[in-house]
VEXKEDO-710582 format. One record per atom (N, C-alpha, C): residue in three letters; x, y, z. Coordinates in steps of 0.02 Angstrom, whole numbers, padded with zeros to 5 digits, always signed. Atoms other than C-alpha are relative to their C-alpha. Layout:
<rs>
ALAXYZ
...
</rs>
This chain:
<rs>
MET+00068+00023-00007
MET+05714+04328+04306
MET-00044+00036-00050
GLU+00044-00028+00050
GLU+05579+04358+04178
GLU-00057+00038+00033
GLU+00059-00036-00023
GLU+05433+04478+04195
GLU-00054-00051+00019
ASN+00054+00044-00024
ASN+05292+04394+04294
ASN+00020-00073+00002
ALA-00025+00068-00001
ALA+05399+04239+04318
ALA-00028-00040+00059
PHE+00028+00037-00056
PHE+05317+04195+04484
PHE-00068-00028-00019
SER+00065+00032+00013
SER+05164+04086+04487
SER-00058+00048+00009
GLN+00059-00041-00005
GLN+05002+04176+04453
GLN-00048-00027+00053
GLU+00045+00031-00048
GLU+04915+04054+04570
GLU+00007+00029+00069
ASN-00009-00025-00068
ASN+04992+04125+04727
ASN+00004+00076+00002
ALA+00006-00073+00004
ALA+04975+04308+04669
ALA+00066+00037+00007
TRP-00064-00035+00000
TRP+05162+04346+04675
TRP+00020+00015-00072
HIS-00020-00023+00067
HIS+05227+04444+04525
HIS+00069+00032+00005
TYR-00067-00031+00003
TYR+05393+04518+04470
TYR+00004+00046-00060
LEU-00018-00046+00054
LEU+05438+04671+04367
LEU+00074+00016+00009
SER-00072-00009-00005
SER+05621+04697+04326
SER+00019+00065+00035
TRP-00018-00064-00031
TRP+05618+04879+04384
TRP-00030+00010+00069
LEU+00032-00009-00065
LEU+05501+04866+04534
LEU+00016-00056+00048
GLY-00015+00057-00042
GLY+05545+04694+04598
GLY-00062-00043+00012
ALA+00054+00046-00016
ALA+05431+04565+04678
ALA-00054+00034+00041
TYR+00056-00027-00038
TYR+05258+04606+04744
TYR-00057-00051+00000
TYR+00058+00043-00007
TYR+05102+04516+04801
TYR-00062+00041-00017
GLN+00061-00036+00019
GLN+04936+04567+04722
GLN-00062-00035+00027
THR+00062+00027-00027
THR+04769+04543+04809
THR-00054+00000-00053
SER+00055+00004+00048
SER+04605+04507+04722
SER-00033+00068-00012
ASP+00028-00067+00010
ASP+04552+04690+04746
ASP+00054+00050-00023
TRP-00053-00038+00034
TRP+04712+04753+04660
TRP+00053+00032+00045
TRP-00053-00025-00043
TRP+04808+04812+04813
TRP+00061-00045-00009
ILE-00061+00040+00003
ILE+04989+04756+04805
ILE+00040+00012+00063
TYR-00045-00006-00057
TYR+05111+04722+04945
TYR+00071-00009-00026
HIS-00070+00002+00019
HIS+05293+04761+04912
HIS+00040-00003+00065
CYS-00036+00012-00062
CYS+05416+04700+05044
CYS+00035+00063+00027
GLU-00035-00061-00021
GLU+05510+04867+05048
GLU-00045+00061+00005
LYS+00042-00059+00003
LYS+05370+04990+05011
LYS-00066-00007+00038
GLY+00063+00011-00034
GLY+05223+04911+05101
GLY-00058-00004-00049
TRP+00060+00005+00041
TRP+05046+04925+05033
TRP-00006+00057-00049
LEU+00008-00048+00055
LEU+05016+05013+04867
LEU-00063-00018-00038
TYR+00057+00012+00045
TYR+04863+05034+04758
TYR+00019+00028-00068
PRO-00024-00023+00065
PRO+04915+05043+04574
PRO-00056+00023-00047
GLU+00044-00023+00055
GLU+04830+05140+04433
GLU+00045+00016-00059
SER-00039-00014+00061
SER+04897+05144+04255
SER-00008+00073-00020
ASP+00005-00068+00027
ASP+04938+05313+04180
ASP-00011-00002-00076
ASN+00010+00012+00072
ASN+04909+05239+04004
ASN+00060+00024-00041
ASN-00061-00022+00035
ASN+05088+05290+03959
ASN+00061-00036+00028
LEU-00053+00043-00026
LEU+05195+05146+04029
LEU+00021+00016+00071
GLY-00015-00017-00070
GLY+05198+05226+04201
GLY-00058-00023+00044
ALA+00053+00019-00047
ALA+05095+05199+04356
ALA-00004+00050+00057
TRP+00013-00036-00062
TRP+05017+05298+04495
TRP-00011-00052+00054
PHE+00010+00045-00057
PHE+05024+05213+04665
PHE-00026+00042+00058
TYR+00019-00029-00064
TYR+04922+05264+04815
TYR+00044-00036+00051
TRP-00049+00029-00047
TRP+05055+05238+04949
TRP-00025+00009+00071
GLU+00028-00002-00068
GLU+04985+05194+05119
GLU+00048+00032+00050
LYS-00049-00028-00048
LYS+05147+05245+05208
LYS-00002+00077+00002
THR-00001-00073+00002
THR+05131+05426+05151
THR-00069+00030-00011
ASN+00068-00022+00011
ASN+04944+05436+05119
ASN-00005+00049-00059
THR+00001-00043+00059
THR+04974+05512+04947
THR+00010-00043-00063
TRP-00010+00034+00064
TRP+04985+05466+04762
TRP+00071+00013-00024
ILE-00069-00001+00025
ILE+05157+05427+04689
ILE-00001-00022-00072
TRP-00005+00021+00070
TRP+05199+05418+04504
TRP+00072-00019-00017
THR-00066+00019+00025
THR+05344+05326+04425
THR-00009-00046-00060
ARG-00001+00050+00054
ARG+05391+05216+04277
ARG+00072-00025-00006
ALA-00064+00036+00003
ALA+05536+05102+04230
ALA+00059+00045-00017
ASP-00058-00040+00021
ASP+05645+05235+04146
ASP+00019+00056+00049
VAL-00017-00051-00050
VAL+05641+05356+04295
VAL+00010-00030+00070
TYR-00007+00034-00064
TYR+05633+05231+04440
TYR+00074-00010+00016
PRO+00037-00004-00063
PRO+05693+05238+04579
PRO-00028+00070+00017
MET+00030-00065-00013
MET+05644+05421+04565
MET-00076-00005-00010
ALA+00072+00000+00005
ALA+05459+05455+04588
ALA-00026+00070+00017
TRP+00032-00064-00012
TRP+05342+05605+04592
TRP-00052-00009+00055
ASP+00049+00001-00055
ASP+05246+05635+04754
ASP-00051+00055-00013
ASP+00051-00049+00016
ASP+05082+05719+04711
ASP-00018+00043+00060
GLY+00015-00038-00060
GLY+05059+05776+04891
GLY+00049+00057+00011
THR-00051-00052-00011
THR+05223+05871+04905
THR+00019+00036-00064
GLN-00017-00028+00066
GLN+05236+05909+04718
GLN+00076+00002-00010
ALA-00073+00003+00006
ALA+05417+05851+04719
ALA+00022-00071-00018
TRP-00032+00064+00014
TRP+05529+05712+04654
TRP+00035-00024+00062
PHE-00037+00030-00056
PHE+05604+05592+04780
PHE+00023-00070-00019
ASN-00026+00067+00011
ASN+05698+05427+04790
ASN-00050-00049+00031
PHE+00051+00047-00022
PHE+05561+05294+04801
PHE+00029-00058+00040
CYS-00032+00054-00038
CYS+05687+05172+04874
CYS+00023+00023+00069
GLY-00021-00026-00065
GLY+05726+05286+05021
GLY-00056-00005+00052
ASP+00049-00001-00055
ASP+05635+05306+05187
ASP-00049+00058-00011
PRO+00048-00054+00015
PRO+05474+05404+05150
PRO-00008+00050+00057
LEU+00009-00045-00056
LEU+05465+05477+05324
LEU+00060+00046+00010
ALA-00060-00041-00006
ALA+05643+05543+05316
ALA+00003+00054-00053
GLN-00002-00046+00056
GLN+05605+05639+05156
GLN-00047+00058+00008
SER+00047-00055-00007
SER+05469+05753+05222
SER+00030+00058+00037
</rs>
């Protein structure tokens, strides 16, 4: 599947490394496995996500994913794992 291959009309998008997500008009995204995230670009091909499940900011990008940096714990973790099991 190509990047952003889903219809822009229904707000579903796809990134090869992150998968499918729904984006609201106020920029929040819903990912089926991760729940609600608020994305911010790091201006270096990565992204910070405010992650509602952990109430903290998470950083990752395509070449390190599924690993991610948790700004709250100051540690790397597997972003595809259960966030509550990692604390």
